[in-house]
C-alpha atoms as one frame of an Amber mdcrd trajectory, in Angstrom:
protein
  73.155 -18.672  50.932  71.318 -21.985  50.592  68.229 -20.182  49.359  70.255
 -18.336  46.715  71.866 -21.595  45.585  68.444 -23.250  45.335  67.007 -20.411
  43.289  70.026 -20.439  40.961  69.701 -24.211  40.491  65.996 -23.908  39.627
  66.713 -21.117  37.157  69.301 -23.273  35.377  66.895 -26.226  35.269  64.071
 -24.144  33.787  66.322 -22.572  31.161  67.758 -25.950  30.137  64.264 -27.502
  29.789  63.571 -25.740  26.501  62.638 -28.844  24.480  62.010 -27.013  21.207
  65.437 -25.381  21.090  67.801 -27.137  18.702  70.467 -24.409  18.674  70.850
 -20.982  20.234  73.861 -18.723  20.434  74.367 -14.964  20.720  77.262 -12.680
  19.848  77.749  -9.823  22.311  79.000  -6.468  21.073  81.432  -5.369  23.765
  81.209  -1.704  22.764  77.365  -1.792  23.058  77.052  -0.977  19.353  76.778
  -2.944  16.111  79.316  -1.748  13.559  78.418  -2.488   9.931  81.667  -4.450
   9.389  80.706  -6.920  12.141  78.712  -9.717  10.520  78.102 -12.448  13.103
  78.102 -15.997  11.723  76.374 -18.905  13.463  77.048 -22.515  12.487  74.807
 -25.399  13.501  74.191 -28.995  12.464  70.989 -30.644  11.238  70.619 -34.419
  11.493  66.840 -34.803  11.079  65.722 -33.703   7.613  62.140 -34.869   8.160
  61.589 -32.358  10.973  60.647 -28.735  10.384  62.331 -25.842  12.136  61.657
 -22.221  13.006  64.605 -19.829  12.750  64.777 -16.595  14.728  67.157 -13.690
  15.068  67.703 -12.667  18.694  68.335  -8.959  19.221  69.215  -7.453  22.582
  69.088  -3.663  22.746  69.065  -0.841  25.254  67.084   2.389  25.320  70.095
   4.058  23.647  69.032   2.572  20.300  68.197   5.655  18.161  65.468   4.239
  15.850  62.047   2.667  16.285  62.930  -0.394  14.209  65.874  -2.350  12.931
  66.599  -3.665   9.432  68.952  -6.567   8.938  69.919  -9.026   6.249  70.363
 -12.688   6.912  71.840 -15.397   4.741  71.293 -19.121   5.275  73.920 -21.315
   3.587  74.715 -25.025   3.588  78.124 -26.615   4.199  79.140 -26.189   0.549
  78.533 -22.439   0.751  75.386 -22.599  -1.368  72.903 -19.911  -0.305  69.524
 -21.425   0.567  67.883 -18.152   1.519  68.865 -14.520   1.806  66.555 -11.651
   2.630  66.086  -8.457   4.565  63.851  -8.451   7.632  62.714  -5.623   9.868
  61.317  -5.448  13.369  59.968  -2.623  15.489  61.966  -2.352  18.718  60.004
   0.676  19.945  56.474   1.950  19.378  56.693   4.558  16.597  54.645   7.321
  18.198  55.217   6.923  21.925  58.706   5.407  21.885  57.640   2.706  24.339
  59.981  -0.301  24.062  58.774  -3.646  22.745  60.302  -7.001  23.588  60.914
  -8.811  26.824  62.409  -6.621  29.487  65.662  -7.776  30.921  67.663  -5.882
  33.481  66.975  -2.158  33.625  66.886  -0.675  30.151  67.713  -3.891  28.227
  65.140  -5.581  25.974  65.163  -8.902  24.118  63.480  -9.514  20.759  62.975
 -12.708  18.786  62.562 -11.853  15.090  61.093 -14.631  12.895  63.262 -15.541
   9.893  61.840 -18.877   8.707  58.731 -20.784   9.776  58.341 -24.560   9.415
  61.542 -24.709   7.348  62.716 -28.144   6.218  66.433 -28.510   5.595  67.213
 -30.370   2.356  69.972 -32.618   3.756  71.907 -33.500   6.867  74.979 -31.481
   7.657  76.242 -28.143   8.815  74.503 -24.882   8.032  75.358 -21.316   8.791
  73.469 -18.070   9.177  75.150 -14.695   8.737  73.632 -11.419   9.936  74.448
  -7.918   8.782  72.831  -4.726   9.952  71.215  -2.774   7.138  70.589   0.676
   8.555  71.399   4.212   7.475  74.277   4.394   9.947  77.470   2.367   9.988
  77.339   2.161  13.777  74.157   1.282  15.666  74.407   2.456  19.247  72.423
   0.498  21.778  72.557  -2.918  20.072  74.153  -5.157  22.673  73.916  -8.571
  21.008  72.622 -10.478  17.985  72.024 -14.191  17.891  70.380 -17.150  16.187
  67.787 -19.520  17.583  66.791 -22.696  15.715  63.904 -24.632  17.187  62.028
 -27.747  16.143  58.378 -27.191  15.430  55.887 -29.135  17.499  54.860 -32.440
  15.942
């Protein structure tokens, strides 16, 4: 029991030592599918406008996902609702020909992907910002998508 407690403590310490991470949050889809009407929104605050940031979309999927890649739209808006950026991005989740999964393997058939949205982005002013994601696929319901999230990290100086 002591060994398990020690391992758990070390795991928490290593996860919390992510110095680049400014913000990270995920929305889990309880039904293990992303329905087109579900558009997760993530709100975060920026205080340092001189720093640059990388923004990523986190996607967690299982082998049940029926396509080789995913298309999604994201919108970055400031606290007044003004859209700073909006575009469609795509990412291969599986190798096209062999079907081998990409991403970091989690437990069993679950894989994690970090999709780049913005690189070395400088926010124009201090305040709250929000990112909204919407899936942009041929189906209204994407089986096998377990979670979508946002990661904002400071770039190295």
